[in-house]
C-alpha positions as CSV (number, residue, x, y, z in Angstrom):
1,X,-6.1,-11.0,-24.5
2,X,-2.9,-12.6,-23.5
3,X,0.4,-10.9,-22.8
4,X,3.2,-10.9,-25.4
5,X,5.8,-8.8,-27.2
6,X,6.2,-7.5,-30.7
7,X,4.0,-6.5,-33.6
8,X,2.8,-9.9,-34.8
9,X,-0.9,-10.0,-35.0
10,X,-1.3,-6.7,-33.2
11,X,-3.9,-5.1,-35.5
12,X,-6.1,-8.2,-35.1
13,X,-5.8,-7.9,-31.4
14,X,-6.8,-4.2,-31.5
15,X,-9.8,-5.2,-33.7
16,X,-10.8,-7.9,-31.1
17,X,-10.6,-5.4,-28.2
18,X,-12.6,-2.9,-30.3
19,X,-15.2,-5.5,-31.0
20,X,-15.4,-6.4,-27.3
21,X,-15.9,-2.7,-26.4
22,X,-18.5,-2.1,-29.1
23,X,-20.5,-5.2,-28.5
24,X,-20.1,-5.5,-24.7
25,X,-18.4,-8.8,-25.0
26,X,-16.4,-9.8,-21.8
27,X,-12.7,-9.0,-22.2
28,X,-9.7,-9.5,-19.9
29,X,-6.5,-7.9,-21.1
30,X,-3.2,-9.1,-19.6
31,X,-0.1,-6.9,-20.0
32,X,-0.1,-6.5,-23.8
33,X,-3.9,-6.9,-23.5
34,X,-4.0,-3.6,-21.5
35,X,-1.9,-1.9,-24.1
36,X,-4.1,-3.2,-26.9
37,X,-7.2,-1.9,-25.0
38,X,-5.7,1.5,-24.7
39,X,-4.9,1.7,-28.4
40,X,-8.4,0.4,-29.3
41,X,-10.1,3.0,-27.1
42,X,-8.0,5.8,-28.4
43,X,-8.7,4.8,-32.0
44,X,-12.5,4.5,-31.3
45,X,-12.4,8.1,-30.0
46,X,-10.8,9.4,-33.2
47,X,-7.0,9.1,-32.7
48,X,-6.8,6.9,-35.8
49,X,-3.0,6.5,-35.6
50,X,-2.8,5.8,-31.9
51,X,-0.4,3.1,-31.2
52,X,2.4,1.8,-28.9
53,X,6.0,2.9,-29.6
54,X,6.8,-0.8,-29.6
55,X,4.8,-1.3,-32.8
56,X,5.2,2.2,-34.4
57,X,8.0,4.3,-33.0
58,X,6.8,7.3,-35.1
59,X,3.2,7.2,-34.1
60,X,1.8,10.7,-33.6
61,X,-0.3,9.4,-30.7
62,X,1.9,7.1,-28.5
63,X,-0.8,6.1,-26.0
64,X,1.6,3.3,-24.9
65,X,5.3,4.1,-24.7
66,X,8.6,2.9,-23.3
67,X,8.9,3.4,-19.6
68,X,11.0,6.6,-19.0
69,X,13.8,4.8,-17.3
70,X,14.0,2.3,-20.1
71,X,14.4,4.7,-23.1
72,X,17.5,3.7,-25.1
73,X,17.7,0.3,-23.4
74,X,14.8,-1.4,-25.2
75,X,16.9,-4.2,-26.6
76,X,19.1,-4.9,-23.7
77,X,18.7,-7.6,-21.0
78,X,17.4,-6.9,-17.6
79,X,15.6,-3.7,-18.4
80,X,12.0,-4.8,-17.8
81,X,9.8,-4.0,-14.8
82,X,9.9,-7.4,-13.2
83,X,8.4,-8.7,-10.0
84,X,5.6,-7.8,-7.5
85,X,4.2,-4.3,-7.4
86,X,1.4,-2.8,-5.4
87,X,-1.7,-1.3,-7.0
88,X,-4.5,0.8,-5.6
89,X,-8.0,0.1,-6.9
90,X,-10.5,2.9,-7.2
91,X,-13.8,2.5,-5.4
92,X,-16.8,1.7,-7.6
93,X,-14.8,0.0,-10.4
94,X,-15.1,-3.5,-11.7
95,X,-11.5,-4.2,-10.6
96,X,-12.3,-3.3,-7.0
97,X,-15.5,-5.4,-7.1
98,X,-13.6,-8.4,-8.4
99,X,-10.7,-8.2,-6.0
100,X,-12.9,-7.1,-3.1
101,X,-10.1,-4.9,-1.6
102,X,-8.4,-1.6,-2.2
103,X,-4.7,-2.6,-2.3
104,X,-3.4,-5.5,-4.3
105,X,0.0,-6.8,-5.3
106,X,0.5,-8.3,-8.8
107,X,3.5,-9.7,-10.7
108,X,4.8,-7.7,-13.7
109,X,7.0,-8.4,-16.7
110,X,7.0,-5.6,-19.2
111,X,8.9,-2.7,-20.7
112,X,6.0,-0.5,-22.0
113,X,3.5,1.5,-20.0
114,X,0.4,3.6,-20.5
115,X,1.6,7.1,-21.6
116,X,0.5,9.5,-18.8
117,X,0.1,12.3,-21.3
118,X,-3.2,10.8,-22.4
119,X,-4.7,9.9,-19.0
120,X,-6.9,13.0,-18.9
121,X,-8.6,11.8,-22.2
122,X,-9.6,8.3,-20.9
123,X,-13.1,9.3,-20.0
124,X,-13.8,10.6,-23.5
125,X,-12.5,7.3,-24.8
126,X,-15.0,5.4,-22.7
127,X,-12.4,4.0,-20.3
128,X,-10.9,4.8,-16.9
129,X,-7.7,3.9,-15.1
130,X,-9.2,1.8,-12.3
131,X,-5.9,0.8,-10.7
132,X,-2.7,2.8,-10.3
133,X,0.7,2.6,-8.6
134,X,0.8,4.1,-5.0
135,X,2.5,7.2,-6.3
136,X,-0.2,7.5,-9.1
137,X,2.5,7.6,-11.8
138,X,1.7,4.2,-13.4
139,X,-1.6,3.0,-14.8
140,X,-1.9,-0.6,-13.6
141,X,-5.5,-1.4,-14.6
142,X,-7.9,0.0,-17.1
143,X,-11.6,-0.8,-17.7
144,X,-14.3,0.3,-20.0
145,X,-17.1,2.4,-18.8
146,X,-20.6,1.1,-19.0
147,X,-19.5,-2.4,-19.8
148,X,-20.3,-5.7,-18.1
149,X,-16.7,-6.8,-18.0
150,X,-13.9,-5.1,-19.8
151,X,-10.9,-5.2,-17.5
152,X,-7.2,-5.0,-18.3
153,X,-4.2,-5.2,-16.2
154,X,-0.5,-4.4,-16.9
155,X,0.3,-7.4,-14.7
156,X,0.3,-11.1,-15.2
157,X,-2.4,-12.7,-13.0
158,X,-1.9,-16.0,-14.8
159,X,1.3,-16.4,-12.6
160,X,-0.9,-16.5,-9.5
161,X,-3.9,-18.6,-10.8
162,X,-4.3,-22.2,-9.9
163,X,-6.9,-24.8,-11.1
164,X,-8.7,-25.0,-7.8
165,X,-8.0,-21.3,-6.9
166,X,-8.5,-19.1,-9.9
167,X,-7.2,-15.6,-9.8
168,X,-10.0,-13.0,-9.2
169,X,-9.7,-11.5,-12.7
170,X,-10.2,-14.9,-14.4
171,X,-13.1,-15.8,-12.0
172,X,-14.6,-12.4,-12.9
173,X,-14.2,-13.1,-16.6
174,X,-15.9,-16.5,-16.3
175,X,-18.8,-15.0,-14.3
176,X,-19.3,-12.3,-16.9
177,X,-19.3,-14.9,-19.7
178,X,-21.8,-17.0,-17.8
179,X,-23.9,-13.8,-17.2
180,X,-23.5,-14.0,-13.4
């Protein structure tokens, strides 16, 4: 699920993520793809109106919302979280297995984040936050529990991938698709 902005096609993207979760189809969510995965997981768990405040500012369950320091600045220039940021990967997760290390640095370009008010519900939704910022305040990666490969990142690994040197997340996706 590629990155992007705005509501265009978002319900179809949520359905695709739901399908991947339900049918154990390999899924890699990038930036918006992580946000879509969160919405899909929340809806599967019964929060039928879960959404991002980007798409539905009045949603009763804003599982994705504007970063606290960006509230009121959503339509201004230079307000995104841009650049390289560190992430700590939890032991025993697919993300840690794919990267083969605990600390990673990934590039970001986004304004919306996982809403921390819902993090304690992730397990009941069938997901976990497998990567977080060093201060544990930002969810950087999410993955489905009991799934061969359902990994999402708030970052943009496509910026670091090369034809002869694929990013670990893309390599992991291809291995999952091939059943390896």
